[in-house]
Every structure is written in C-alpha cells, then in structure tokens.
N, C-alpha and C positions, 0 to 999 in steps of 0.2 A: 856646120852645122853646131847649133848650140848645144850644151848638156839637157837645157830643158826641153826641145825638140826630140833629142834620142829619148829622152823618158817618155815623151808621149807617145813614141812610137813603139818603146817596147811594154808599156805600162797596159795593164787590163780595164785601165779607169779612162772614162772618156769627160772632156769639158764642156759645160753646160753654155750655151751663148744665151745670154738675157738680151739685153737691147745694147747694141754697141752704140758708143759714142755718149750714151744717157746714164752713164755709172755713175756719176755725180747726184741724178736726180733717183736713184732706187728707191730713197725711201718716201719719196712722193708718190713714184710710180705705184708702189706697194697699197697705197690707200685705195686707188680705184680695182685695182686688182682683187685686192682682199674683200673689195665691198660685192665685186662680182661674183668671188665664190659664194659668200654669205649669202648673196639673194640666189644663186643657183641652189644651194643646199634648201634655204628656206622657202624658197616657191615649189619645187619639186616634191619635197617633203609635205608641204600644204595639198598639192595636187593629189598626193598619196593618200592623207589623211582624210580628206574631203570623199574622194571615191570610195574608201573603205568604211566610212561612218555613214554614208548616206544610202539607204536602202535603193531610193529612186535611181540612183546611178551605177546600179549592178546591171549592166546593160554591157554587152557586146564592144560598142563604142567606147565607152570608158574601161573597159577591162584592157584594151588595144592602147588606150591613152595613159593608164597605168604603167602595161610595159614600157611606155617610152620614157615617162618621168623616172622610173626604176633605171633606165638606162644610162640617161641623162646627168642622173645623182652618179651613177659608178663612173661616169667620164670625169665628171668633177673630180671625185676621190683621186683618180688614176693620175691626175696632172696636178694635182693643187702642190703635192709637196715640192716638186720641182720648180714651177710657174713662180712660186710665193717664197720657197727656200732661197732663191737667188737673190729676190729683190729684197729679201729682209737679211741675206748674208749667210745663212745657216749653212748653205753648201754652193758648190761652185762646179762638183763634179761628181760623175755618177760612175760606179760598177758596170764591169759587161752583164752580171747576171742580171743587175735591177734593170739595167738599160733593157734587156733584151724583154723581162717581165714587164714593163713599162709598155712597150712598143706593143706588146701580144693584145694588152688590154685595150691600148687605143685603136688598134684596128680591129680588134673583135668588138669593141662597142659601136664602131661606125657601121661594120657590117651588121650589125644587131639593130642599128637603128633604122637603116635602111630597109632592113627586115620588116621592121615593125612598122614605118611608113607605108609600105608596099601591104600590109595585112591591113591597115586602116583604109587602105585606097579600094580593098577588096570589099572592105565592112560598105563603104560608101556606096560602092558598085552595086551591092546586094542590095542595100536600103532603098536605094530609087529606083534602078532595074528590077527589081523583083520583090517587092516589098511585100507582096502577099506570103512569099516563102522564108521572109527573113528569119523569123523565130526558129523555123525548122531547120534553116541552111546554118544558121550560126548558134548552134546550142553551147551549152557551157563546156561540154564535151568536146565539140570541135574545137573551141576556143583555146583549151588546154591542150590539144594537140598541135596546134598552130605554135602555140607559144613554146612548145617544146621542140618543134620543128625548128623555129628561128633559133633557139637556145642552143641546136645540135649544129646548125648551119654555121652560127657563127664562132663557134669556139672551135668544132673539130677539124675544119676544114683549114686552119690557120697554123696550127703547129709544124707540118712538114717544113714548111717556108721557115717558121721562128726558130725552132729547133736550131736548124744548118746555121743560124750564125754564131751559134755558141762555139763551131768548128770551124770558122773562117779565121785566116790570118790577116790582121789589121794592121798593114804597113804604114798607110798614109796616117797625117795629123788627127791625133785623137779630138778634134775640135765639131762637136755637132752644130747644124743650121739653127737650132731652137732650142729652148728651155725646157725640152720634153724628148725624149726617143722615138723614131720613127724609121720603120724597115729601110726604106730606101735611103737614108739617112746613114744607116749602119753598114751597108753594102755598098755606099761611095766611097767608104775608107778602106775597104776591104783589097788585098790584091792577090786574093785566092780565084779560083773559078766561080764566077756567080751566076752563070747562064741559068741553072737550075731555080735561084733565088728569083732572076729577072722575069723568067718564063713563067714559072708559078705563080709570082706575085701578080703579073699582069693577067692571068687567067682569073685569078681571084677578084681582082678588081671589074673585068667583062662580066663575069658569073654572078657577081654580087651587087655593086652600085650601078653597073653600066644596065644590068638586065634588069633589077630593080625599077629603076630609072624611065625603062623602056615599058614596062609593063605599067607602071602608076599612069604614065602618058596614055596608054591604051588605054586604061580603064576611064580616064577623064574623056576620052572620045566618047565612048560606049555611054557615059554618063550623061554628055552634052546632047548627045543623040538622044537618048531618052526625054531630056529635060525639053529638047524643044518639039517634042512630039506634043507634049501636053498641053492640051486647049486653053486653060487658065493663065494667064500672066502671071496672077498674084501666087499661083501654086507652083512656076516656074522660079520665081524670086526665091520663093520659099524651101523649093528642093535645093537652089544653089548653094542657098545661104549655110546650111548643113554642111557644107562642102569648104568654105572658106577659112575655116581654121587649119585644117588639113593641108589646104592649097599653100597658105602660110607656112606651116611646119616644113613642108617641103621644100621650097624656097631658100628658107634659112637654113636646112642642111646642105643641098646641092650646089647653091650659090657658092659659098665660099670654097667647098671642094672646088669646083671649078677655077676659082680663082686663085688657089695657092696653085693647082696644078698649071695652069696659065704663066704663073709667077717661076715655078721651078724650072719650066719648057723653055720660055721665051725671055725671061727676066734674070738672065745672068750678069747684066751690066746695070740693073738697079743696086740701090744700096742695099746691104744685108738687112737693115733696120725695116726694110719693105716686106723681107721674106719672113723675119720674126713676126711683125704685126699680124702679117697673112695667116701665119701659122698658128698665132694665139686667137684670132676671129676663127678659125677652122675648129678650135678645140672648145672655146667658150662661147660663141655667139648660140647656136642650137640649143645648149643646155639653158643658157639665160634666157633665151626668147621662149622657147616654148610653153613654160609655165604661164608668161605673161599672155601669150595668145590665146591660149584656151581659157584664161580666167576672165577676159575681155569679150571673146569672140562666141564663147558657148554659153548660151543662157544658163544651162543647169549649174554649171560650176562656177559662175558668176554668183549667181542667185545664193546658192549653197556658202559660197567666200563671204559675202555681205552678210549672211546671216550670223556666220561663225565670230565677224569681229562685231556686229552688234550686241550679240549676247556677252561677248569680254567686255564691251563698254559697259553693259547694264549691270555686270559684276563687280 
C-alpha cells in the first residue's frame, strides 16, 4: 500500500471527485458551470425581487414560490464553492467538518424543497377544489405557520444522523463520488457500525421525500377529479393551466432524484463520469429550471419581469 493511500486512510480530509478523465478540460468546463451558477443566483433573486416589490403577488401561491426560490438559492450557495472550486483549481479536498456541514445543508435543503412543493400542491388543491374557502383557509398566519413547520421539519430531523458522521471511523479510501458531500458517500467509507445511519437515513427519505411525493400525487388525483366535474371545457383548461408550473417544478425535482438513485443502485458498472454528471444534475437542475419555469408559465410573474426589463431599457 502506498504512502498516499495510507495518508488518505488516516487523514480527516476527503478528496473531491471532479470529472474523471476530463481533467485537461476543467477550464472549459468551468465556463458552463459558472454560467449555471450565475443563472441560478440571478434567476432566483429576480423571482424574490418581483414577488417582494409587486403588491398583486402578495398571495399564498407566490409566498410559497418565494420559499422555493429561497431554497434553490441556498442550494446554489451550499455547493458552489466545491463544484466550481475544483474546476478552477482552487480546491481538491475538503475537511471532515466542512464535508459534514455541506451534507447537512444539501440534504436539509432537498427535504425543504420537497416540503415546499407539497405546500404548493396543497395550495393548488384548495384553490381548485375549495375556491370559496381559499382566502379563509390560507391566511397569512397559516402560511407563516406552514413555513415554520417546513423549516423545522427540514432542519431538526437531520442532525442525529449528520452529527454521528463526526464520530465514525473512516478506514476506506477518502475519495468522494462527487464534487460535493453526501451522507451516503461518507458512510460508504466508514468501517464503524453504520446501522443507525442507514436505518435513520432511510426513514428520513421515506418520511420526507417519498411521503411528500405520495401526498402530491394524491392531491393531483383530487384536483383532476374536481376539474373533470366542471361543465365548461374552457374552465377546465383554465384550472389545469394554474397547475402546469407546479407540475413542471415537481418533475425537475423528483426525476433527477430517481435517476441518481437508480444509477447508485444499479449502475455499479457505469463510468464514474455518469455518477458525477447525475449528481450535478440532481444538485443544479431544479434551482436552474424553477425560475425559468415560473417566469414562462406563470402569467403574473412573466408580465412583471417583462415590465421590469422594459423600465430598465427606458432608463
């Protein structure tokens, strides 16, 4: 065994995996990835700015959209340093403490995004199935309570499994599968008893991501049932159009998760490059696409953005 391998076993630092086989092209790869992060920041900040400054958008649907944009913005911040840092040559490894902190934010923000999407599904369900009671059910006070519940659910359930990572013994090579840290990546390198992390981690995924997906599906079954009961075809189309943006947001969030899970579970024979690209799609695709989806598909957002750019051109 080489001295480097031994030092990797004994060190509390972990090697980040960039894009295997493409090291000579890192400078070129940094251009699209840097552009993606710029678009994530500008897009989500624009959505937040429009919602904050436009009084007509101070409604439950857009408050939830603001929560989604803020979550996506934080996801970009939590991964930019390592993803772009590798491509620019700033960093090649990360300490255990920093790795644990990053994994906490990545998983916590994923759970938060799932929870926000569920809240948005509930908003659409109330708006379509109980329109007369919409304003009385989704009051500002209720929305604030939902926001606090989402925050608590996403931040307070994860620490037990994340904190325990600090006390595991890592005796396998300290080479991460991605350019960022994930819980499943760290326990793969541990030679301590990881049963608690495995069981608790699975329970978190089932009680958050899977449960949210099921509840979102149930809400849309109820919505579809209510829409089909509407006599006017024009009203049916109008009702369904209010859900298009949310359906797209749910798709861009869950499809990469399913893809990454399938690659990790059944793609052992695949190139490491496939794992890396799927990991980056899982991290970057939702924050990149959500502002675009809502700016194009939501009429109120689109008009406000167009007016904003028109005013800048006039100035």
